[in-house]
C-alpha positions as a Markdown table, in Angstrom:
| # | Residue | x | y | z |
|---|---|---|---|---|
| 1 | Unk | 134.5 | 116.1 | 41.2 |
| 2 | Unk | 137.5 | 115.8 | 38.9 |
| 3 | Unk | 136.8 | 116.4 | 35.3 |
| 4 | Unk | 138.1 | 114.1 | 32.6 |
| 5 | Unk | 140.7 | 116.7 | 31.7 |
| 6 | Unk | 142.0 | 116.7 | 35.2 |
| 7 | Unk | 142.1 | 112.9 | 35.4 |
| 8 | Unk | 144.0 | 112.6 | 32.2 |
| 9 | Unk | 146.5 | 115.2 | 33.3 |
| 10 | Unk | 147.0 | 114.1 | 36.9 |
| 11 | Unk | 145.7 | 110.6 | 37.6 |
| 12 | Unk | 148.4 | 107.9 | 37.0 |
| 13 | Unk | 145.9 | 105.1 | 36.8 |
| 14 | Unk | 143.9 | 106.9 | 34.2 |
| 15 | Unk | 147.1 | 107.5 | 32.2 |
| 16 | Unk | 147.9 | 103.8 | 32.3 |
| 17 | Unk | 144.4 | 103.0 | 31.3 |
| 18 | Unk | 144.7 | 105.4 | 28.4 |
| 19 | Unk | 147.8 | 103.6 | 27.1 |
| 20 | Unk | 146.2 | 100.2 | 27.5 |
| 21 | Unk | 143.0 | 101.3 | 25.9 |
| 22 | Unk | 144.9 | 102.5 | 22.8 |
| 23 | Unk | 146.2 | 99.0 | 22.1 |
| 24 | Unk | 143.0 | 97.3 | 23.1 |
| 25 | Unk | 141.1 | 99.4 | 20.5 |
| 26 | Unk | 143.7 | 98.7 | 17.8 |
| 27 | Unk | 144.0 | 95.0 | 18.3 |
| 28 | Unk | 140.2 | 94.8 | 18.8 |
| 29 | Unk | 139.7 | 96.5 | 15.4 |
| 30 | Unk | 142.2 | 94.1 | 13.7 |
| 31 | Unk | 140.5 | 91.0 | 15.3 |
| 32 | Unk | 137.1 | 92.3 | 14.2 |
| 33 | Unk | 138.0 | 93.1 | 10.5 |
| 34 | Unk | 140.9 | 90.7 | 9.7 |
| 35 | Unk | 138.4 | 87.8 | 9.0 |
| 36 | Unk | 136.9 | 89.9 | 6.2 |
| 37 | Unk | 140.3 | 90.2 | 4.6 |
| 38 | Unk | 140.6 | 86.4 | 4.4 |
| 39 | Unk | 143.9 | 85.4 | 2.8 |
| 40 | Unk | 144.2 | 88.5 | 0.7 |
| 41 | Unk | 147.4 | 90.1 | 2.0 |
| 42 | Unk | 146.5 | 93.5 | 0.4 |
| 43 | Unk | 143.3 | 93.6 | 2.4 |
| 44 | Unk | 145.1 | 92.5 | 5.5 |
| 45 | Unk | 147.5 | 95.4 | 5.2 |
| 46 | Unk | 144.7 | 97.8 | 4.7 |
| 47 | Unk | 143.1 | 96.6 | 7.9 |
| 48 | Unk | 146.4 | 97.3 | 9.8 |
| 49 | Unk | 146.6 | 100.7 | 8.2 |
| 50 | Unk | 143.1 | 101.6 | 9.4 |
| 51 | Unk | 143.9 | 100.3 | 12.8 |
| 52 | Unk | 146.9 | 102.8 | 12.9 |
| 53 | Unk | 144.6 | 105.6 | 11.7 |
| 54 | Unk | 142.2 | 104.7 | 14.5 |
| 55 | Unk | 145.2 | 105.0 | 17.0 |
| 56 | Unk | 146.1 | 108.4 | 15.6 |
| 57 | Unk | 142.6 | 109.6 | 16.1 |
| 58 | Unk | 142.6 | 108.3 | 19.6 |
| 59 | Unk | 145.9 | 110.1 | 20.3 |
| 60 | Unk | 144.6 | 113.3 | 18.8 |
| 61 | Unk | 141.5 | 113.0 | 21.0 |
| 62 | Unk | 143.6 | 112.6 | 24.1 |
| 63 | Unk | 145.5 | 115.7 | 23.3 |
| 64 | Unk | 142.4 | 117.8 | 22.7 |
| 65 | Unk | 140.7 | 116.5 | 25.9 |
| 66 | Unk | 143.8 | 117.7 | 27.8 |
| 67 | Unk | 143.6 | 121.1 | 26.2 |
| 68 | Unk | 147.0 | 120.6 | 24.7 |
| 69 | Unk | 148.4 | 121.4 | 21.3 |
| 70 | Unk | 150.0 | 119.1 | 18.8 |
| 71 | Unk | 153.3 | 120.8 | 19.7 |
| 72 | Unk | 153.3 | 118.9 | 23.0 |
| 73 | Unk | 154.4 | 115.9 | 20.9 |
| 74 | Unk | 156.7 | 117.9 | 18.7 |
| 75 | Unk | 154.2 | 118.1 | 15.8 |
| 76 | Unk | 154.7 | 121.7 | 14.7 |
| 77 | Unk | 154.0 | 123.4 | 11.4 |
| 78 | Unk | 155.5 | 126.6 | 10.0 |
| 79 | Unk | 157.7 | 128.0 | 7.3 |
| 80 | Unk | 161.3 | 126.9 | 7.4 |
| 81 | Unk | 164.3 | 128.3 | 5.5 |
| 82 | Unk | 166.3 | 126.4 | 3.0 |
| 83 | Unk | 169.2 | 126.3 | 5.5 |
| 84 | Unk | 166.9 | 124.8 | 8.2 |
| 85 | Unk | 165.5 | 122.3 | 5.7 |
| 86 | Unk | 169.1 | 121.1 | 4.8 |
| 87 | Unk | 169.9 | 120.9 | 8.5 |
| 88 | Unk | 166.8 | 118.8 | 9.2 |
| 89 | Unk | 167.6 | 116.5 | 6.2 |
| 90 | Unk | 171.2 | 115.9 | 7.3 |
| 91 | Unk | 170.2 | 115.2 | 10.9 |
| 92 | Unk | 167.4 | 112.8 | 9.7 |
| 93 | Unk | 170.0 | 111.1 | 7.5 |
| 94 | Unk | 172.3 | 110.6 | 10.5 |
| 95 | Unk | 169.4 | 109.2 | 12.6 |
| 96 | Unk | 168.5 | 106.9 | 9.7 |
| 97 | Unk | 172.0 | 105.5 | 9.5 |
| 98 | Unk | 172.2 | 104.8 | 13.2 |
| 99 | Unk | 168.7 | 103.2 | 13.1 |
| 100 | Unk | 169.8 | 100.9 | 10.3 |
| 101 | Unk | 172.9 | 100.0 | 12.3 |
| 102 | Unk | 170.7 | 99.2 | 15.3 |
| 103 | Unk | 168.4 | 97.1 | 13.1 |
| 104 | Unk | 171.4 | 95.1 | 11.9 |
| 105 | Unk | 172.8 | 94.8 | 15.4 |
| 106 | Unk | 169.5 | 93.2 | 16.4 |
| 107 | Unk | 170.0 | 90.6 | 13.7 |
| 108 | Unk | 173.6 | 89.9 | 14.9 |
| 109 | Unk | 172.5 | 89.5 | 18.5 |
| 110 | Unk | 169.7 | 87.1 | 17.5 |
| 111 | Unk | 172.2 | 85.1 | 15.4 |
| 112 | Unk | 174.6 | 84.8 | 18.3 |
| 113 | Unk | 171.9 | 83.9 | 20.8 |
| 114 | Unk | 170.0 | 81.3 | 18.8 |
| 115 | Unk | 172.3 | 80.3 | 15.9 |
| 116 | Unk | 170.8 | 81.1 | 12.5 |
| 117 | Unk | 167.2 | 82.1 | 13.1 |
| 118 | Unk | 164.7 | 82.7 | 10.4 |
| 119 | Unk | 164.8 | 86.1 | 8.8 |
| 120 | Unk | 162.0 | 88.6 | 9.4 |
| 121 | Unk | 158.7 | 87.4 | 8.0 |
| 122 | Unk | 157.9 | 89.8 | 5.2 |
| 123 | Unk | 155.3 | 87.6 | 3.5 |
| 124 | Unk | 152.6 | 90.2 | 3.9 |
| 125 | Unk | 154.4 | 92.4 | 1.4 |
| 126 | Unk | 154.8 | 89.8 | -1.4 |
| 127 | Unk | 152.1 | 91.6 | -3.4 |
| 128 | Unk | 154.7 | 94.3 | -4.1 |
| 129 | Unk | 156.9 | 92.0 | -6.2 |
| 130 | Unk | 157.3 | 93.5 | -9.7 |
| 131 | Unk | 154.2 | 95.7 | -9.2 |
| 132 | Unk | 155.3 | 99.3 | -9.5 |
| 133 | Unk | 151.8 | 100.7 | -9.2 |
| 134 | Unk | 151.3 | 99.0 | -5.9 |
| 135 | Unk | 154.7 | 100.0 | -4.7 |
| 136 | Unk | 153.9 | 103.7 | -5.2 |
| 137 | Unk | 150.6 | 103.3 | -3.5 |
| 138 | Unk | 152.1 | 101.5 | -0.5 |
| 139 | Unk | 154.9 | 104.0 | -0.2 |
| 140 | Unk | 152.4 | 106.9 | -0.1 |
| 141 | Unk | 150.4 | 105.0 | 2.5 |
| 142 | Unk | 153.4 | 104.1 | 4.5 |
| 143 | Unk | 154.6 | 107.7 | 4.8 |
| 144 | Unk | 151.3 | 108.7 | 6.3 |
| 145 | Unk | 150.4 | 105.6 | 8.4 |
| 146 | Unk | 153.8 | 104.2 | 9.3 |
| 147 | Unk | 156.4 | 106.9 | 9.0 |
| 148 | Unk | 154.3 | 109.6 | 10.5 |
| 149 | Unk | 151.7 | 107.6 | 12.4 |
| 150 | Unk | 154.1 | 105.2 | 14.2 |
| 151 | Unk | 156.4 | 108.1 | 15.3 |
| 152 | Unk | 153.4 | 110.0 | 16.7 |
| 153 | Unk | 152.1 | 106.9 | 18.5 |
| 154 | Unk | 155.2 | 105.1 | 19.7 |
| 155 | Unk | 157.5 | 108.1 | 20.3 |
| 156 | Unk | 155.2 | 111.1 | 20.8 |
| 157 | Unk | 152.3 | 109.4 | 22.6 |
| 158 | Unk | 154.0 | 106.5 | 24.4 |
| 159 | Unk | 157.1 | 108.3 | 25.5 |
| 160 | Unk | 155.3 | 111.4 | 26.7 |
| 161 | Unk | 152.6 | 109.5 | 28.6 |
| 162 | Unk | 155.3 | 107.2 | 30.3 |
| 163 | Unk | 157.3 | 110.3 | 31.4 |
| 164 | Unk | 154.1 | 111.8 | 32.9 |
| 165 | Unk | 153.9 | 108.7 | 35.1 |
| 166 | Unk | 156.9 | 110.0 | 37.0 |
| 167 | Unk | 159.7 | 108.7 | 34.8 |
| 168 | Unk | 161.2 | 112.1 | 34.1 |
| 169 | Unk | 164.6 | 111.4 | 35.7 |
| 170 | Unk | 167.7 | 110.4 | 33.8 |
| 171 | Unk | 167.2 | 106.8 | 34.7 |
| 172 | Unk | 163.5 | 107.1 | 34.1 |
| 173 | Unk | 164.0 | 108.4 | 30.6 |
| 174 | Unk | 166.2 | 105.4 | 29.8 |
| 175 | Unk | 163.5 | 103.1 | 31.1 |
| 176 | Unk | 160.9 | 105.0 | 28.9 |
| 177 | Unk | 163.1 | 104.5 | 25.8 |
| 178 | Unk | 163.4 | 100.8 | 26.6 |
| 179 | Unk | 159.7 | 100.3 | 27.3 |
| 180 | Unk | 158.7 | 102.2 | 24.1 |
| 181 | Unk | 161.2 | 100.2 | 22.1 |
| 182 | Unk | 159.9 | 96.9 | 23.4 |
| 183 | Unk | 156.3 | 97.9 | 22.6 |
| 184 | Unk | 157.3 | 99.0 | 19.2 |
| 185 | Unk | 159.0 | 95.7 | 18.6 |
| 186 | Unk | 156.1 | 93.6 | 19.9 |
| 187 | Unk | 153.5 | 95.3 | 17.6 |
| 188 | Unk | 155.6 | 94.0 | 14.7 |
| 189 | Unk | 154.9 | 90.5 | 15.8 |
| 190 | Unk | 153.8 | 89.6 | 12.3 |
| 191 | Unk | 157.4 | 89.9 | 11.2 |
| 192 | Unk | 158.4 | 87.0 | 13.5 |
| 193 | Unk | 160.8 | 86.9 | 16.4 |
| 194 | Unk | 163.7 | 88.3 | 14.3 |
| 195 | Unk | 161.5 | 91.2 | 13.1 |
| 196 | Unk | 160.4 | 92.0 | 16.7 |
| 197 | Unk | 164.1 | 92.3 | 17.8 |
| 198 | Unk | 165.1 | 94.3 | 14.8 |
| 199 | Unk | 162.3 | 96.8 | 15.1 |
| 200 | Unk | 162.8 | 97.0 | 18.8 |
| 201 | Unk | 166.4 | 98.1 | 18.4 |
| 202 | Unk | 165.4 | 100.5 | 15.7 |
| 203 | Unk | 162.7 | 101.9 | 18.1 |
| 204 | Unk | 165.2 | 102.4 | 20.8 |
| 205 | Unk | 167.3 | 104.6 | 18.5 |
| 206 | Unk | 164.2 | 106.6 | 17.5 |
| 207 | Unk | 163.2 | 106.9 | 21.1 |
| 208 | Unk | 166.6 | 108.1 | 22.1 |
| 209 | Unk | 166.7 | 110.8 | 19.4 |
| 210 | Unk | 163.1 | 111.9 | 20.1 |
| 211 | Unk | 164.3 | 113.0 | 23.6 |
| 212 | Unk | 167.8 | 114.0 | 22.5 |
| 213 | Unk | 166.5 | 116.3 | 19.8 |
| 214 | Unk | 163.8 | 117.8 | 22.1 |
| 215 | Unk | 160.9 | 116.1 | 20.4 |
| 216 | Unk | 161.7 | 117.2 | 16.9 |
| 217 | Unk | 159.5 | 114.5 | 15.6 |
| 218 | Unk | 159.7 | 115.4 | 11.9 |
| 219 | Unk | 163.3 | 114.4 | 11.9 |
| 220 | Unk | 162.3 | 110.9 | 13.0 |
| 221 | Unk | 159.4 | 110.8 | 10.5 |
| 222 | Unk | 161.9 | 111.4 | 7.7 |
| 223 | Unk | 164.3 | 108.8 | 9.0 |
| 224 | Unk | 161.5 | 106.3 | 9.4 |
| 225 | Unk | 160.4 | 107.2 | 5.9 |
| 226 | Unk | 163.8 | 106.4 | 4.5 |
| 227 | Unk | 163.8 | 103.0 | 6.1 |
| 228 | Unk | 160.3 | 102.2 | 4.9 |
| 229 | Unk | 161.3 | 103.2 | 1.3 |
| 230 | Unk | 164.2 | 100.9 | 1.3 |
| 231 | Unk | 162.2 | 98.1 | 2.7 |
| 232 | Unk | 159.4 | 98.5 | 0.2 |
| 233 | Unk | 161.8 | 98.7 | -2.7 |
| 234 | Unk | 163.5 | 95.6 | -1.5 |
| 235 | Unk | 160.2 | 93.8 | -1.5 |
| 236 | Unk | 159.4 | 95.1 | -5.0 |
| 237 | Unk | 162.7 | 93.7 | -6.3 |
| 238 | Unk | 162.7 | 90.5 | -4.3 |
| 239 | Unk | 161.5 | 88.3 | -7.1 |
| 240 | Unk | 164.9 | 89.1 | -8.8 |
């Protein structure tokens, strides 16, 4: 009889089930606890954060059940030199710039397809306006839950699991990047159609560089963090 470890590593149906269960757990958690948040947008955001944390725990459990190490997703720890730190920073800055360009490109494409659509719905972040304390708190949370968490989930987990389904060819990896980008866009459904397209294009860039840079996920975490920082600061200053 195959063990769970063998099934997770070798059975494609089990791999697909693992991916589907990840999102079923997350959305189930949100549906269960969102009513307790009511109309309080801060509490709603907290529910989403905890859903992401639950997803991270799920991903970590899958790695452990396989007998793998975090390095399988590119999550490595160790001392790095000042020269290496500077190199990582510069590369992450380049990825960030390209991701921003893709984000903007998504907006342009939407405008040309449907005229002048509504902008991304960022109403869930209105509580940041002129609230420096909340801005700092949300930024700290975003670095852990969004910048780090989303890269582990949507790049590390999704891309690696899809590749394991037999999509390890050149064309297969292109499909993996597209699929992971579509999923990443769809999970931002609360941002509206514009937000879905924008984050989808951004996700495609991050997916491309995840593979291009041989899973150096910390570079993507930094680039993602730069984007979140700009977004949160924009929301903080939006009342002006």
